C-alpha positions in Angstrom: 133.1 105.1 -80.3 133.4 108.8 -80.1 134.9 109.8 -76.7 133.8 113.4 -77.1 130.2 112.2 -77.3 130.7 110.1 -74.1 132.1 113.2 -72.3 129.1 115.3 -73.4 126.6 112.6 -72.7 127.8 112.2 -69.1 128.6 115.9 -68.3 125.6 116.3 -66.0 126.5 113.1 -64.0 130.1 114.2 -63.9 129.2 117.6 -62.5 126.8 116.1 -59.9 129.4 113.6 -58.7 132.1 116.3 -58.6 129.8 118.4 -56.4 129.8 115.6 -53.7 133.6 115.8 -53.4 134.5 119.1 -51.5 138.2 119.0 -52.0 138.5 122.5 -53.4 136.6 124.1 -50.5 139.0 126.7 -49.0 137.7 125.8 -45.5 138.4 122.0 -45.9 140.0 120.7 -42.7 142.2 117.6 -42.3 139.4 115.7 -40.5 137.0 116.5 -43.3 139.7 115.4 -45.8 140.1 112.1 -44.0 136.4 111.6 -44.2 136.4 112.2 -48.0 139.3 109.8 -48.4 137.4 107.1 -46.4 134.3 107.5 -48.6 136.4 107.4 -51.8 138.2 104.3 -50.5 134.9 102.4 -50.3 133.9 103.0 -53.9 137.4 102.7 -55.4 137.9 99.4 -53.5 134.5 98.2 -54.8 135.6 99.1 -58.3 139.0 97.4 -58.0 137.3 94.2 -56.8 134.6 94.3 -59.4 137.1 95.0 -62.2 139.2 92.0 -61.1 136.2 89.8 -61.9 134.7 91.5 -64.9 137.6 92.8 -66.9 137.9 91.6 -70.4 140.9 89.2 -70.7 143.0 91.6 -72.9 142.6 94.4 -70.3 143.6 92.4 -67.2 147.3 93.1 -67.6 146.9 96.8 -67.5 144.5 96.7 -64.5 147.3 95.5 -62.1 149.0 98.9 -62.6 145.8 100.9 -62.3 144.4 99.6 -59.0 144.2 102.7 -56.7 142.4 101.7 -53.5 145.8 100.9 -51.9 146.8 104.5 -52.6 143.8 105.8 -50.7 144.6 103.4 -47.9 148.2 104.8 -47.8 146.8 108.3 -47.7 144.5 107.5 -44.8 147.4 105.9 -43.0 149.5 109.0 -43.5 146.7 111.0 -41.9 146.6 108.5 -39.0 143.4 106.7 -40.1 142.6 103.2 -41.0 141.0 102.3 -44.3 137.4 101.2 -44.0 136.9 97.5 -43.5 135.9 95.2 -46.4 132.4 95.0 -44.8 132.0 98.7 -45.4 132.8 98.4 -49.1 129.6 98.6 -51.4 130.4 95.4 -53.3 126.8 94.5 -53.6 125.8 97.8 -55.1 128.6 97.6 -57.6 127.5 94.2 -58.7 123.7 94.7 -58.6 123.6 98.0 -60.4 125.7 97.1 -63.4 123.8 97.9 -66.6 122.9 95.2 -69.1 124.7 95.0 -72.4 127.9 93.9 -74.0 130.3 93.1 -71.1 133.2 95.0 -72.7 131.1 98.1 -73.2 129.8 97.9 -69.6 133.3 97.5 -68.3 134.8 100.4 -70.3 131.9 102.7 -69.4 132.7 102.2 -65.7 136.4 102.4 -66.3 135.9 105.7 -68.0 134.8 107.3 -64.7 137.7 105.8 -62.8 140.4 106.6 -65.4 139.0 110.1 -66.0 139.4 110.8 -62.3 143.2 110.6 -62.7 143.2 113.6 -64.9 141.5 115.9 -62.4 143.4 114.3 -59.6 146.6 116.0 -60.8 145.0 119.4 -60.1 143.6 118.3 -56.8 147.0 117.0 -55.7 148.7 120.3 -56.2 145.8 122.1 -54.5 145.9 119.8 -51.5 149.7 120.0 -51.2 149.4 123.8 -51.0 146.3 123.8 -48.8 147.6 121.3 -46.2 151.4 121.7 -46.7 151.7 118.1 -47.8 155.0 116.9 -49.4 154.3 115.6 -52.9 152.5 112.2 -52.7 152.3 112.2 -48.9 148.6 112.2 -48.0 147.5 112.8 -51.6 149.1 109.8 -53.5 145.7 108.8 -54.8 145.3 112.1 -56.6 148.9 111.9 -58.0 147.6 108.7 -59.6 150.0 107.6 -62.3 152.2 110.6 -62.0 154.0 111.5 -65.3 152.4 108.5 -66.9 148.8 109.8 -66.4 148.5 111.4 -69.8 149.8 108.4 -71.6 147.6 106.0 -69.7 144.6 108.2 -70.5 145.4 108.1 -74.2 145.8 104.3 -74.0 142.4 104.0 -72.3 140.8 106.3 -74.9 142.0 104.0 -77.7 140.2 101.1 -76.0 137.0 103.2 -76.1 137.6 104.4 -79.7 138.0 100.7 -80.8 134.4 100.0 -79.7 131.8 99.9 -82.4 129.4 102.8 -82.5 126.5 100.5 -81.5 128.2 100.1 -78.1 127.8 103.8 -77.4 124.4 103.6 -75.5 125.8 100.8 -73.3 129.0 102.7 -72.5 127.1 105.9 -71.7 124.6 104.1 -69.5 127.5 102.3 -67.7 129.4 105.5 -67.2 126.3 107.2 -65.8 125.8 104.2 -63.5 129.4 104.5 -62.2 129.1 108.3 -61.6 125.9 107.6 -59.7 127.6 104.9 -57.5 130.5 107.3 -56.8 128.1 110.1 -55.9 126.1 107.7 -53.7 129.3 106.6 -51.9 130.4 110.2 -51.3 127.0 111.2 -50.0 126.5 108.2 -47.7 126.4 108.7 -43.9 129.4 107.2 -42.2 
């Protein structure tokens, strides 16, 4: 599968989702930042839990090192907040909205959104450290993601996508669009 095609096919959804995350706003306050992290925690935790159940067997070993809800929980704790309760996590939405199709293509489409966020997270971490005066990884560990391994993990993930047959493209695109929509929905939800 062509990953450039996937990026282009989901550009609109990516931009719409990014617009719901005001982390580059120069007037962002710490309470607003905490609210953003709590919203992100809900969807990232839902993804982590869904992925535990739906990951193809050969991808299960790498998922253990790519779970990121705990990083958000740590960031919230650093800010003096508790992570949202499990009851507040949109597990049902994550399950009920999954697109139909080859399970591997569905999984990798959703994973594309979550893994792609690690790339932009590096820029966000530097911005947040400067904006709030955070020490590296203290309050922004989620955005630090995989640290120096981020680029290598992204390349590894792209290989999984590129190994998919071209006929899986529509399912991967639909699944990625679905995940972007779920992320935007979680970020726009009233707390």
